N, C-alpha and C positions, 0 to 999 in steps of 0.2 A: 524436330523437323526430320523429314525423310525425303528421298528423291525417287522420282520415276524417270528411268532413263533407258534408252535404246543403245545397245552396244554398237560401236562403229562398224563391226564386222557385218551386222545386219544390213546397214545401208550400203556397204560395199557390194553386197549381192543383190539387194532389193532397194535401189536408190530412190525409187518413186513412192515408197510407202509413206502414208500420212496417218497420224493418229490424233484423234480428238479426245482430250482427257477432261473428265468432269470429276472434281472432288466435292462430295456432298457431305456436309457435317450437320449433326443434330437433327436428322430427319426422323419422320415417323413412317416406318415401312409396314405397319400392321394393318390388318383388315383387307377388305376387297371393295373396289369402287366400280359401280355399274357403268360409269362413263368410260373407264379404261377398258373394261371387258367389251363394251359395245364398240369402241374404237378398234380393239383387237379383232373382233369378229368382222368388222368392215374391211380391215386390211387382209384378213384371210379370204374373204369373198373376192376382193380385187386381185389377190394373188392367183386364185383359181382361174379367174377370167384372163389374167395377163399371160398365164402359162398354158392355157388351153391349146393343145396341139403343138406345143413347143417344148423341146428338150431343155430342161433346167441346165444341164451340162453345157449347153451351147449359148447361154445368155452372155452378152458381153461383159457383165459385171461378175459373173461366176467363173468364166474362163480364166481370168488372171489368178484367182485363188487356187484353181486346180493346177495351173502351171507352177505357181509358187510352191505348193505342197510337193510337187514332183521334184523341184529343185533341191529340197532338203530331205528327199528320200521317203516321203509318205505317199502312198497310192491314194488318190482322191476317191477312188471307188470304195475303198475300205475305210478311209478316214476323211469324210467330207468336211469342208469348212462349216462353221456354225450356221452361216446364212444359207448355204446350199442344203444342209440338213433340215433347217427350218422350212424352207420353201418346198422341198420334196415332201415333207410330212404333211404340210397344208394342202399341197396339190393332190395328194392321195385322199383327201377328204377328212383328215383328222383335225379336230379343233384343239388348239393349244389350251392346256388347263391353266387355271389360276395358280400361280406359284407364290408370288408376293408382289407388292406394288411396283417395285423397281424392275423386276423381271417382266411383268406384264407390260409395263410402259416400253421397255427397250425392245421387247419382242415385236411390238407394233411398229416401232421405228425401224427395226431391222427389215421387216417385211415391206414397209412403205418405200424405203430407199434402197433396198437390196444391198445392204452393207452388213458386215459382221459387227455385232455389238455385244459386249459382255462386261462383267464387273466382279469386284471382290469386296468383302467386308474388311474395311481398313483396320478394325480392332483385332482382327485375326492375322494381320500381316506383321511379320517380324523384319524390321529393317527396311531397306530400299526395295522397290519393285523394279525388276530388270527384264528387258526383252533381249534374249541372247540365244546363241546356239548352245545346245546342251553339251556338256563335257562327258568324259568317260566315267565321271565320279559323282553323278547326280544321285541324291537320296531317293529311295523308293517312296512313292506317295500313292494315296488312294484317290481315284477319280470318282466323280459322281456316278452312283449306280453300280460300281464295281465291287466285287467281294474281297479283293486283296490288294495290297500295295505292290506297285511296280515302278521301276525306275525309268525315266525317259531314255530313249535311245540316243547315243552320241550323234550329234549333228542335226538333230531335229530342233526346230525353233520352239522355245518355251518362254513363258513368263515365269519368273521365280522371285522368291524373297530369300532371307537368310536361312530359312528352314528347308526349302526345296521348291519344286515346281508348283505353281498355282494354276497353270493352264498348259496343257500339252498340245504339241503339233499346232503351234501358233494359237488358233482359236477353236480347235476341234472339241476339246472337253476339259472342263475345269476340275480342280481338286475339291474334294468334299470339305476339306479343312477351312477354306476361305469363302464358301458359298454364302450368298445372301439368304437371310431368314427374316421372319417378321420382327425379330429382335434387333436387326441391323440398325445402327444409329449413324454410322459413318461409313462412307462408301467411295470407291473409285470405279468409274465407268469409262470404258474405252470404246470409241468408234474407230473402225479401221478402213482405210481406203487404199486402193490400188487403181491406176488408170484403167478404164476411163473415168474413175472417180478421183477428182483432184482436190487440192486444198480448199478451193472455194466451196465445193459441195460439202466437204467435211465441216467447214466453218458454219455453214447454214444448218446442217443436221445437228451440230453441237448446240447451237442456240435453241433450236426447236426442242431437243431432248432436255436441256437444262431448264427451260421454261416449264415443261411438263412436270419435271421432278419438283420444282418449287411449288407448282400449283397443287399437286396431289400429295406430296410428302413433306413440304415445308423445308426448313433448314437453311443453311448458308451454302452457297454454291460458288466455286471458282473453276475456271476453265482455261485450257491452253491447247495449242497445237504443237505436236512434235513432228519434225521432219528431219531431213539430212542436215539442215542448217541450224537446227535447234533440237538437240538430242536429249535434253535433260530438263526436268521440272521439279523444283523444290516446293514441297507443300507441308 
């Protein structure tokens, strides 16, 4: 058994954050499904329409993440949250490519609900998963698409396991080591909410995403909500 937990210091600074956690086991993440890509294209079109003439930076569900990033020392202009980056990319007319089933599904959900969603291959995780402030002694890790290993900066928010960071600057960019591939059989997926996205919205998104994973990837699913009153989940 392992644990997914959020360090108390995170809730001391960000007391309203809510995480929806999905543990998916024995899934089939291979191939491409036309239904998923069609849904993704529909969400892209809706996103373009929704943000026509509107600054992404000023959306009420984007502002809290920009403020959160500033609190732990990351400039949102240089390091946008995953959902901000996704929306800006789509708003500029770029279509999101097929990556694998899990990523395609959660990208559509992220666009639909304007919330950060990400995940890791559980078979590549060593020990517990933690959401913490980075220390001065974090191991250097390689992020997706980057040519070299770099250590997180002290004070930034990271997800990590016993080896090192698995996602830097909260949800900015994940490590190459634990990314989803078509060979992924066991996964953890995280939906993140800050007001005006509250627990009830995260609960509903969690159910929606879990149902889609079962429909298109199969497997066994367990879910939970993590907040300031329930900081740890054993899986």
